[in-house]
N, C-alpha and C positions, 0 to 999 in steps of 0.2 A: 178317517186316513182310507180306509179299505176301498172306500168307495170313491175315492180319489184316485189310487192306484187302480183301479178295475177303468175308470174313465180314461187314463190315461195311456190305458193298453190300448183300449177298442179305439183311440183315435190314433194310434201309430200304427194301427192294423192298417183301420181306413188309408191311411196316406201310406202306406207300403202298397196299397193295391191298388191306387190311382197311382203310380210310379211305375208300378209292373205295367198295366194299362197303355198308356200313355204312348210307348213305343209302338205299340201296334197300329196305329193310326197314320203310319208313316210307309211307306214304300221303298224296295230298295232299286239299283239298277245295275247292271254287270256287273261293276265297278267295289258294288257293296255299300257305295254311297246311300245317304235316305235322303229324298224328299217329300215333302207334305204337300198331298191334294190342296187343292183350294190353298195353301199360303200364298204369302205374297214376297214377290222380291226385291218392289218399288220402294215400299214403304210401311206401315205398320199392319198387324191382322187386323183386317175387319175393316179396313181403308174401301171405298167406292169409288172405282175408278172405270165411268160408261165404257164399252164396249160398242160403238153404235156404226159398224161396216165389218165384211167380212175380210178386208186387207186389214183391220184392226187385229180381228182376233186371231187370225193367222202372224202377225207380229208377236201378238201378246204368247202365241203359243212356242214360236219358234224362240223367243227371248227366255220361257219357260223351262224346254227341250231343249237348250243350247251347248249344254255338258256331255249331252248322249247321244249316242251317234244311231239318231230316229227321224224321219222325214215326215213331215203332215200332208197328210191327205187333201183331200177335195174338203171345202170349208162346207158345211150347206147353213142355209140362214134358217128358224122357226122361229116363231112369234116373241117367245121371249129369249131365244137361247142361240149360238151359233154351236153346230156340230161339226166333228172332225175326228179323223181314224189318224191314229201313231204309229207308224209301221218302222222296224226293223231293216238292218242291211240289208238283207233277203227280200225286201219287202212286203214284209208280212206282218199284219194287224196283231200289233201285241196290247195295243188300247183306244178306246174309243172315248173322248171327252167333251164335255160340252163347257160354252164358255158364255156366262148366264149375261147378257146386254149389263144389265143395271148394274153389275157391281164388279163384274171383269172377272170373278172368282171361277176356278177352274175345276171341274169335278169330272173322274172315271164315271163311264156310267157301261163299262165291259162287264 
């Protein structure tokens, strides 16, 4: 009986730690909203949607950042990804992101 109680407490403790750690995976915008880098707005998490051209990458980034007052800088093509700067209304670089060509996943590299 004692062993079951200890195991239950240990499991609850691990679950509690996980629930606290998950919010750290999200950034916040000026309005306090949360957005996960690497998430997808078009479908399920983990979907793979190729991004083949700089134009496709720009479209994806504009869609992803559509609710924020930012602009997308020049898109630079690399072997496996596209790279772009995200700028605020004062033209200050606030982030650098990549868009994976094979999956379409957006990740911050700043």
